[in-house]
C-alpha positions in Angstrom: -32.2 63.6 31.4 -29.9 66.4 29.7 -26.0 66.6 29.4 -24.0 69.4 30.2 -21.3 70.2 27.9 -18.4 72.3 29.3 -17.7 75.6 27.4 -14.2 74.4 26.7 -15.2 71.4 24.5 -17.4 73.8 22.6 -14.4 76.0 22.1 -12.3 72.9 20.8 -15.1 71.9 18.4 -15.2 75.6 17.2 -11.2 75.7 16.8 -11.4 72.1 14.7 -13.9 73.1 12.3 -12.3 76.2 11.5 -9.1 74.5 11.3 -11.0 71.5 9.1 -12.5 74.6 7.0 -9.0 75.7 6.2 -7.6 72.5 5.4 -10.3 72.1 3.0 -9.9 75.2 1.3 -6.0 74.7 1.2 -6.6 71.1 -0.6 -9.1 72.8 -2.9 -5.9 75.0 -4.1 -4.1 71.7 -5.4 -4.7 69.4 -8.1 -4.5 65.7 -6.7 -6.6 64.4 -9.9 -9.4 62.3 -9.2 -8.3 62.6 -5.3 -9.7 65.9 -4.8 -13.4 64.8 -4.5 -12.4 62.0 -2.2 -10.3 64.3 0.3 -13.1 66.8 0.0 -15.8 64.4 1.2 -13.6 62.6 3.9 -13.1 66.1 5.3 -16.6 67.3 5.2 -18.0 63.7 6.7 -15.5 64.5 9.4 -16.9 68.0 10.4 -20.4 67.2 10.0 -19.8 64.2 12.3 -18.4 66.7 15.0 -21.3 69.0 14.4 -23.9 66.0 14.9 -22.2 64.6 17.9 -21.4 67.8 20.0 -23.8 70.3 18.7 -26.8 68.2 18.2 -25.8 66.4 21.4 -26.1 62.9 19.8 -22.7 61.7 21.6 -25.0 62.2 25.1 -28.2 61.0 23.9 -30.0 57.5 24.6 -29.9 54.9 22.0 -32.9 55.6 20.6 -31.6 59.1 19.1 -28.7 57.3 18.0 -30.6 54.7 16.1 -32.6 57.6 14.2 -29.3 59.3 13.4 -28.1 56.2 12.0 -31.1 55.7 10.1 -31.0 58.9 8.4 -27.8 58.3 7.6 -28.8 54.9 5.9 -31.5 56.9 4.0 -29.1 59.3 2.5 -26.6 56.4 1.4 -29.7 54.8 -0.1 -30.7 57.8 -1.8 -27.1 58.6 -3.3 -26.5 55.3 -4.7 -29.9 55.4 -6.2 -29.3 58.9 -7.7 -25.8 57.5 -8.8 -27.3 54.6 -10.5 -29.6 56.7 -12.6 -26.6 59.1 -13.4 -24.4 56.3 -14.7 -27.4 55.1 -16.8 -27.9 58.1 -18.6 
């Protein structure tokens, strides 16, 4: 069974993504030191979450779809940790 998302929600999601992109650009022009990368990652994670939830319809999907979405995120974390371990060892 498919869920119909109103166009108003898509407009709000689009406006939020545009706003967060402008915030990302604005943050890039300021020097927060080591905090810059963390701010950029927090904003990017927020934007990715919105895209996955609404444009990929995970928010309205059954639990099995949620399981696979979380499993993909978990796998990405594993790969990033392994990459960081290799980078730090060199």
